[in-house]
N, C-alpha and C positions, 0 to 999 in steps of 0.2 A: 486846795478844793475846785473838784470840776463840775460845771454843769452844761450840757452840752445838748444842743438840736438834732433831731433828727427828719431834717428834712426830704419830702416823699420823693422828691425832684434830682438830690443830691448823689450820685450812685457810688460814690470809694468817702470815708471818713474813720480817721484811728485819731486816737488820742492818749495819752497815759493818765491813769483812775490813779487814785488812792490807796497805797500801799506797793505802787509800783506795775500795777496790773496791767497790760495793754489793751485796749478795747478797740475793734475794729468792725466797722461795717460796710455792705456792698449790696447794691441793687441788683441784682443779675440782668439781662433786656429783659428778658421772660415776667420778668415782675417780681419775684422770687427776692427777699431780702434774708442774709445769711448777716449774722452779730455772732463776736466772739470779745471773750475776756481770760487774754493767757496770762497765768495766772504763776508766776515763777514758782520753779519747784513742785507744782503740783506733781499728783504720780495719778489722779484719777480724774474724771470728766464729766460732768451732766451736758446732754444735748435733748431742745425739745424741737418737733414738730408743731406749729401751731399756727389757728386759723380762729381770724376775728368774728366768728358766728356763734353763738350760744344760743338757749332757750328762749330769749327775746324777742331770736331771727325769725321762728317760727310760723307759718301762713298755714291759711286754712290746708288742713289734709294730711299736713306735715309736722303735729303737735305731738312731742315725743321723740322726733327722727333725730337728734341732735344727742341724747344722751344714748340711744339707739347705735348709732354710728362710732360713738367710743366704745362701748362692746364689741361691734361689729367687726371694727378692723382688726381686733386680735385673732378672728374666724380664719384667716386661711386666705390666699392670693394666690396666682397665679403657678407661682413656684415654688408658695411653701403650705402646709398646712398649719393651724393653730398649734400642733405640737412642735411644726420646727423652728417655730416663734418663739415658745415657750425656751426651747430647747439650746437656742442661738442665744438666750441670753443665760440661763444658768450655765453651758458650756464655759463661760468668762468671769464668773461668779457677780456679775453683773444685775442688777434690778432695771424693772420699767414696768410703766403703768400709761395711766390716760386719767385727765380730768376736766369733767364737761362743767364752765360755766355758765351764766346769765347773759354772757357777752365774749364767753373762748369760748376753742375746744383747743386742748393741748395732748400730747403724746409725748412722754419725754423717755430717760434713762440715765444709766451712771453706771458707768466702767470703769474699767484701769485706760490711762491712756492712750495704751496701745491698741486696746479692744475699742479707738472710737471709728476706724472704718467700717467694723462691723455694724455699731448700733447704727450710723447711717443708711448702710444698706438697709437693714432688715426695716426700719421704723419709715423710711422711705420708701420701698415694697409695699407695706403695712399701707400704708397714707394713699398709695397713688393705685395701689391694684388689688384693693378690696372685691373679691369676689362675690361680696351681700350674697350667699348662696343659700335658695331657697329653706332647705331643710336647717342649715345652722340657724337662718332668720328665726325660724318658729321656735326652733331650741333657745336659744337666745330672750325670744320674745316671754318665754317660762322665765329665766331666770332672775330678768329684771323686774316682773309680775312678785316676784319672790324679796328682791331687792327692797321694792316697795313694800310688799306686804311687811316686813323686816322693819322698815322703817318708820312706819303706819302704828308699829308695837311700841317704840319710844315714845311716851309722851312730850319730850324736850324736844323732839324731832316737830312733832305735830303741833307742839306751841309756836316754834318758831315757822312754819311753812304757812303755821294759820295768820299770823302775824303781819310776814311779809305782805301775802294777799292785803291782809285790811290795812296797810298803812298805805300800800300802792294803786291796790285800788283792783277793778278791772282791767289789766294793761299787762301786754305782754311779760314786763319786770316784774310783776307781781305776778307770775306763774312759775309755781314749781319745777327747778329745772330737771331733773329727772324725770316729769312727765305726771299724767296719773293712770291709776289701772284702768282707767275707760278710756285711755288716750294711747297709751301703751297695748291695749288690745285692739282700738282699731284701727290702727298707723299698717297702710300697706307696704311690703317691700319693696313697691313700684315708688312708692313716696316718700319711702325714706331712700329710694335708688336716685330719685329726683332731685332730692337737698343732698344727696352728696356731689354729686354733677356738677350743680349749682353752685356750693360754695367748697367745694377741695379743689383750687384750680393752683396754678402760679404764681397769679399775682395775688393771692389769699393765703397764700404760703410765707411766714415770719420763722427761718432755723436761727437759733438762741445756743449755743456752748460755751462751756467756762469751764475752766481748770488747766487742764494739760493739753492744751489745744493749739495747731497752728492755724491761722487763718488762711491759708491761698492752698493748705492743704485739704480743708476741711470743703474750701468750696471745689476742687477738681472732684471728691466725693462725691458731695449732692448733686453733680450735676452728671455725676458717670450713677448716680445711683435712680434719678430722676429720668434720665435718657432711656435706661435700661426699662425702665416701668413704663415707660412707651411716652412719657410726658414727652411735648414739642416745645425746649427753649430755644428754639432760633426765633419764635413767633414773640414777637417783643409786645411787652406789655404794663400797663403802668399798675404800681401798686396799688388796689383797693384804698378808699379814701376813709381814712380816720373818722370815730364815731364824735358828733358835736359832743362838745366838753359845754353843754351850756345848759344850764339846770332848767329841770319842766316842774310844774308847778303839780304833781301828781293829786289828785282827790281822793281822799281814803276811804275805803269801801263802807268798815264804821268803824265807831268809837268803843266797840266792847263786843265782844265774843265767847261765849262760854260752851268748851267742847266738854260732854260727861261725861267720864272716864270713871270705871270702880278701879282705880289707880290709890296707893299708899299716900302716894305725895300730889300735892299741886304743882301747876310747873305754871309760873306767873311771869307773863312778858309786858311790860307797860313802856310804851315811849311815841315815838312821833319821826317823822322824816328826819334827818341827821344834814351831813353835807358830803358833798357831792366827791366821787373820787380824786379829782384833780382842782380842789376845793385851795386856794390859798391857805385856810382856816386847818388843813389837813394834818399840821404840826402840832396847833394848838389841841386838835382834838385829840390827839394822841395823849399829851400832856393829862387832859380833859379825865379821858378816859383810865389811865393810869391811878389818876386817885381820886377818882369817885367808886371805879370797881375794876380795877384791873389785877390784882391780888393781894396776898395775904396783909398788907400794912392800907389797903385800900380805906376810903370811908365806910362802904357797902360792907366788906366782910368784916371790918370792926365792929361795926354795930349791928348788925344785924346776925353774925354768926359769932362772933367770939364776945361780948357782953351779952347779947340776951338769947345762944343758943338755940334762933330760932329756924336756922338753915344748914345745909351743909355745903349747897354752894349758889353761890350768889356773883353776879359781874353784871360789870354793863360793857358798850359795845358798839361802833357805829362799821356799818355794812354800807361802801360808796360804790355805787357806779356811773359811768358816763354820765347820766343827765337827771340819777335819782339816788336815793341813799335812804335805811335805813336806823334811826339811832335807837337804842335800848336797854331794858333794862330788867335781869331777869333774877327767878330765885324757884327753888324747888324748898316747898315746907307741908307741913299737916296744913291741911283741906282748914282744921278751927282756926289756923293762923292767916289762911289767905289773906284777908283784908287788913291786920296790923300789917304784915310782914309788906304790902304795897303800898300802904301809906308811910311804913318808913322808908321803900326805897325811894320811893316820891318828893320823901322831907330832905333825904339828902341832896338829890338833885337842884331842889330849892335853897336851899340850905346857900350852894355854892353861888348860885345866882345872885342872889340877893347878897350875901356877905363876902365871897370872892374865896381864894385860899390860902395859905400862909407860906410863909416865905421857904420854910423847912417843908413842907410837903411838894413845892413846886422843884426844887432843889431834890427830892426823894426819888419824884418823878424823873425828873433830865438823867439823873445816875442810873435809875433803874432802866430807862429807854435808850438810852445810850449805850450802858454796857451790853446789854440784851443786842442791840444791834450788830457792835464790834464783833458779841461770840457767832453772831447769825450767818455773818460774812465771811466766816469760815470755811463756811461750805459752798462748794459748787453748783450745788443745786440751787442754794438762795442767791447767788450770782448770775448762774441763766436763767430764770425767773425775772430777777430785776432787767433784765438784758430785754424781753419778749413782751413783758409788759411795758416797760418805756417805748418799746417800738409802737405796740397795739393801741396804746391809751391815749397817750397827747404828744407822741416823738420829741420827748425831752427825757433825758438821762441825768440823774444825779449820782453820784457817789458818795461813798458811805462819808468823808468827812463833809461835803457839802448836806447830806442829812441829818447829821449828828450838828453842824453847826447852825441849822435850822430849829432844832429842838430845843438847842441851847438857848439861842434868842428868843422864844416865849417869855411872854410876861406874864405878871400877876393880872393886871388891867385884861389882857385877851383873854386868860381863863377865865373870868369872870364873865364875859362880854358874852365870848360865847354859850355858856353855860345859858346866860340870858336868852340868849337866841334860842337856843334848842327849848329852855322850859315854855316859851310865850307860843312854842307852834302848837298845833291838834293835837291832845293824845289819843292814844289807842293803848285799851287793855285787853287782851288775850289770857285765859285762863283755861286747863284743862287737867280736869282731875274729878276729885267726886264732890263737886259742887254746885251750887246756888248762887243767883241771882245775889241772892241778898247779902252772902257772903261779901260781898263789896259795896255793900250799905254806905254811903256817905261820899263813895266814889264815882 
């Protein structure tokens, strides 16, 4: 088992992880961090270029800039058009994409191992040399507004956005990742350019690759790509500090929010703040969520769908960030059954808080999670994501064997204690659909 810290002031680190893969980490003098997990026999590689900047980091005048940048960096550089970027990956049968979160932005690709230099060159060019062309900027503004409109047509998405805002309050962490139609309409090219220049620097950049990858060769490829794009890697800089992982007591915005929509289903979210991403109880939360609402054998699924036929989709979740979190119970059901389903979801949480779970449930959940993790980490993309998450979040890498051991160590008492802690927190109810406040009488 391997559990290793990634100190920001340690320039070189290497160790063997479970399964015989070799993990290496180098901090370049410029502050760029390069992490690799070389997997024996892998014929493909996944790579990401990430910065610890998300929607929560936007300031007045820059709201929506983070998501805007995710789109714009694919729209062309000094040496490549948007078509050139697309053709580069298509020509080697690879795939590329990007993701914006509340606390990071990542640009990534999966290619054959021999095409990794191409991926480094193209993504490096995109990240360092985007033109943010004024014409493309306005075109992409329209595309993003269409994306937001599409999301607004999905009542489940609407419910989740409203729930996050209700639980985390009027705070940067409570804002929607993609911005709002108003912020996207209002943000200027100059504001997005400022956001780009301020947050896409060598000391912000984390490059992670996993699969068929050679660490030393990757460093050379990275240095070549970034230097060719005009970055001065000779200027020394210290990597940016990581976020604080101290939990913040966010004040919720409301205990009840009803969004009336003429939909055939009611979309219900009931919950509270949960546990932050690096909480020591995160392994217990994984077990709790699996038993409560994590699959077809979960209590919510069995009680609400299988026994009563009241919903098609029902689940629980915990979304943890560095200093805040959201824990929720979700169901999509007939508006006429909304109150009944909400009471049933709450009852299942409170049963675990009061009586705990059985030994059989605990063992089933452990088998579910450990088996799923073993399958997940057959993917080079999952290994890559683990690397950059460890670097960006708390600087602590845990290999598969260590994670499995942590889940297997969770006890019945720990599951009950966590359920009790969650059940005691002030709850918020968000409902989207053809509903009235009276549908939730008694709640």
